[in-house]
C-alpha positions in Angstrom: -9.4 1.7 68.4 -11.5 1.6 64.5 -14.4 4.0 63.5 -17.2 2.8 61.6 -15.6 3.5 58.5 -12.3 2.6 58.8 -13.9 -0.7 60.1 -15.7 -0.7 56.4 -12.9 0.4 54.8 -10.1 -2.7 56.0 -12.6 -5.3 57.3 -11.6 -7.4 59.8 -8.7 -9.9 57.6 -5.8 -11.2 59.1 -3.5 -13.7 57.7 -3.5 -17.1 59.4 -1.6 -17.8 61.8 -1.3 -14.7 63.2 -3.7 -12.5 65.9 -3.9 -8.6 65.9 -3.6 -7.5 69.3 -3.7 -3.2 68.1 -3.2 0.0 66.0 0.3 0.9 65.9 -0.7 3.3 63.9 -3.0 4.6 60.2 -1.2 6.3 57.4 -2.7 7.1 53.9 -3.2 3.3 52.8 -2.6 1.0 55.7 -3.1 0.9 58.8 -0.2 -1.0 60.7 -1.1 -3.9 63.8 1.1 -5.0 66.5 0.3 -9.1 66.3 1.4 -12.5 67.0 3.1 -15.1 65.5 0.6 -17.8 66.8 3.3 -20.7 65.8 6.7 -18.2 67.5 4.9 -16.6 70.3 7.1 -13.7 68.0 5.3 -9.9 68.3 5.1 -8.6 64.6 4.1 -5.9 62.9 1.1 -6.4 60.6 0.7 -3.9 57.8 -3.3 -4.0 56.6 -3.9 -2.7 52.9 -8.0 -1.2 52.5 -9.8 -3.8 50.9 -10.1 -3.8 47.2 -11.9 -5.4 44.2 -8.5 -7.6 44.0 -6.5 -4.2 43.5 -4.2 -2.8 44.7 -3.8 1.8 44.1 -0.1 1.7 42.8 1.2 3.2 46.3 0.2 -0.3 48.0 2.2 -1.9 44.9 4.8 -0.5 46.1 5.0 -1.3 50.1 4.3 -4.8 49.2 7.3 -5.0 46.5 9.8 -3.9 49.5 
């Protein structure tokens, strides 16, 4: 699924109430996961940005605003 480098870069974070299922795709700034909303059972696409020291690079900031 994820390489050792990606595991270190992205970690195993997931918002409360969601469960990651599988990787849908990988891009230049994020990994997109198929996830389940545990409250509703709905399938969702969840974008995970790399771990940083509390900051996003400028390209990630554009994604967050959308």
